[in-house]
C-alpha positions, 0 to 999 in steps of 0.5 A: 478445453486445453485448446482454449487460449488463456486470456491475455490482459497485459494490454489492458490499462489500469494494471500499474494503477491497480498494482500501485493502489494495492501496494499503498493499501497494504502499507495502510493496512500495516499501519492500521494493524500496528495502531490496533496492536499498540492500543491493545497493549497493557500500557499503550505508547501514545507517542508511537500511536501518534507516529503510526497515525502520522505515517498512515495519514501520509500514505493516505495522502499519497494514495489520493494522488494516485488518481492523477498518476500516469502509468509510469508514475503508478509503476514507480509508486507501486515499487516504492510502496512494495519496498516500504511494506517489506521494510516495515514488516522486517522492522 
């Protein structure tokens, strides 16, 4: 079986777009997890919940714009959101 070449998907379109979608979704998931955690707190911080909801909505708006993004723009979005997720997780 080692004679069978590995498939090369690098030429297929959609890789950047999918990476961007995945990165954005990870940030959305972070916001959702934080909202749930805050709501379950003994004394939920309503101001923080509202800030988290606003952040989530902003990310969802960016995700909606991905449908019209070109390959280069999608790559940039993926990089921005990967960095943003790292920053959010470290805070």
